[in-house]
C-alpha positions as CSV (number, residue, x, y, z in Angstrom):
1,D,-9.6,-13.8,-33.9
2,V,-9.3,-12.8,-30.5
3,Q,-5.6,-11.9,-29.3
4,L,-4.0,-11.9,-26.2
5,V,-1.1,-10.4,-25.8
6,E,1.6,-10.0,-23.3
7,S,4.1,-7.1,-22.5
8,G,6.4,-6.0,-19.6
9,G,8.9,-8.6,-19.5
10,G,12.6,-8.2,-19.6
11,S,16.0,-8.9,-17.5
12,V,15.9,-8.2,-13.9
13,Q,18.1,-8.6,-11.0
14,A,17.3,-10.2,-8.2
15,G,15.1,-8.8,-5.5
16,G,13.9,-6.4,-8.5
17,S,10.5,-6.4,-9.9
18,L,8.5,-5.9,-12.8
19,R,4.8,-5.9,-13.9
20,L,3.5,-8.2,-16.7
21,S,0.4,-6.7,-18.9
22,C,-1.8,-9.5,-21.1
23,A,-4.1,-7.1,-23.5
24,A,-7.1,-8.7,-24.9
25,S,-8.6,-8.1,-28.2
26,E,-12.2,-8.5,-27.0
27,Y,-13.4,-7.3,-23.6
28,T,-15.6,-10.9,-23.6
29,Y,-12.3,-12.8,-22.9
30,M,-11.9,-10.8,-19.9
31,T,-14.8,-12.3,-18.3
32,Y,-13.7,-15.6,-17.9
33,C,-11.3,-17.5,-15.4
34,L,-7.8,-15.6,-16.5
35,G,-4.5,-16.5,-15.4
36,W,-0.8,-16.5,-15.7
37,F,1.2,-19.6,-17.1
38,R,5.2,-19.6,-17.3
39,Q,7.6,-22.3,-18.6
40,A,11.5,-22.7,-17.7
41,P,13.9,-23.8,-20.3
42,G,13.5,-28.0,-20.1
43,K,10.8,-27.6,-17.5
44,E,7.0,-28.3,-17.6
45,R,4.5,-25.5,-18.0
46,E,3.7,-24.3,-14.4
47,G,0.8,-22.2,-13.4
48,V,1.6,-19.0,-11.9
49,A,-1.6,-17.1,-10.6
50,A,-5.5,-17.4,-11.6
51,F,-8.7,-15.7,-10.4
52,S,-12.3,-15.7,-11.9
53,S,-13.2,-12.3,-13.2
54,G,-16.5,-12.6,-12.2
55,G,-14.9,-12.6,-8.3
56,G,-14.5,-14.9,-5.6
57,S,-10.9,-16.8,-5.5
58,T,-7.6,-16.3,-6.6
59,V,-5.1,-18.6,-6.8
60,Y,-1.3,-18.7,-6.3
61,A,1.5,-20.9,-7.0
62,A,3.4,-21.9,-3.5
63,S,6.5,-20.6,-4.9
64,V,5.2,-17.0,-6.1
65,K,2.6,-16.6,-3.2
66,G,3.1,-13.2,-1.0
67,R,5.2,-11.7,-4.1
68,F,2.7,-11.8,-7.3
69,I,-0.3,-10.4,-7.8
70,I,-2.6,-10.9,-10.5
71,S,-5.1,-8.0,-11.2
72,K,-7.3,-6.9,-13.6
73,D,-8.5,-3.1,-15.2
74,N,-11.8,-3.8,-16.6
75,A,-11.6,-0.1,-18.4
76,E,-8.5,-1.4,-20.6
77,T,-9.3,-5.0,-21.2
78,I,-5.7,-5.4,-19.5
79,L,-4.9,-8.4,-17.1
80,Y,-1.5,-7.6,-15.2
81,L,0.7,-9.7,-13.1
82,Q,2.4,-7.6,-10.2
83,M,5.8,-9.3,-9.4
84,N,8.5,-8.3,-6.3
85,S,11.0,-9.8,-4.9
86,L,12.2,-11.7,-8.0
87,K,14.2,-14.8,-7.5
88,P,16.7,-16.5,-10.1
89,E,14.0,-19.6,-10.6
90,D,11.2,-17.1,-11.6
91,T,13.3,-17.0,-15.0
92,A,11.0,-18.3,-17.3
93,M,8.3,-17.3,-20.5
94,Y,5.4,-15.8,-19.0
95,S,2.1,-16.1,-21.0
96,C,-1.7,-15.1,-19.8
97,A,-4.6,-17.0,-20.6
98,S,-8.8,-16.8,-21.0
99,D,-10.5,-20.8,-20.2
100,L,-13.5,-19.1,-22.2
101,G,-15.4,-20.2,-19.1
102,G,-13.9,-23.7,-18.6
103,G,-14.1,-23.3,-14.8
104,F,-10.5,-24.0,-14.3
105,C,-9.3,-21.3,-11.8
106,Y,-11.1,-22.2,-9.0
107,T,-8.0,-24.3,-7.8
108,L,-4.2,-24.4,-8.5
109,A,-4.5,-27.8,-9.6
110,G,-7.3,-26.7,-12.2
111,W,-5.5,-24.4,-13.7
112,N,-2.5,-26.6,-14.1
113,S,-4.9,-29.0,-15.5
114,M,-5.9,-26.5,-18.3
115,S,-4.5,-27.9,-22.1
116,P,-2.5,-25.1,-23.9
117,D,-5.0,-26.2,-26.7
118,F,-8.1,-25.2,-24.6
119,G,-8.9,-21.5,-24.4
120,Y,-6.6,-18.8,-25.2
121,H,-3.2,-18.3,-25.0
122,G,-0.7,-15.2,-25.6
123,Q,2.5,-15.7,-27.2
124,G,4.3,-15.0,-24.0
125,T,7.2,-12.8,-23.2
126,Q,10.2,-13.5,-21.5
127,V,11.3,-12.8,-17.6
128,T,15.4,-13.4,-16.8
129,V,16.3,-12.3,-13.5
130,S,20.2,-12.7,-12.5
């Protein structure tokens, strides 16, 4: 089975930075739309950032634009989310996902519309900002 495994979460003070990583067990799954979701307790899942591995658009939630950067290291089959100037409202469980060619990453609305049952999703890594 394909696995996406996140790491890099933790506790940080407001204004700090963290870099999340998402390692894929198979390179193939890094060739589609890739991105990150987050979910805070009592809130709906929110699309944070996504892009097409083939190039083209990158989308960010308005709340993180200018602070977060999504990127990928092809050689290591790792997806990253660099998070800067963190705020308490960024506290959530962050998970990565691959849409297996579903084309969900071209708009933020599209990314948000991807069901948790579609594609592959990691288990998540907790980010806490105080």
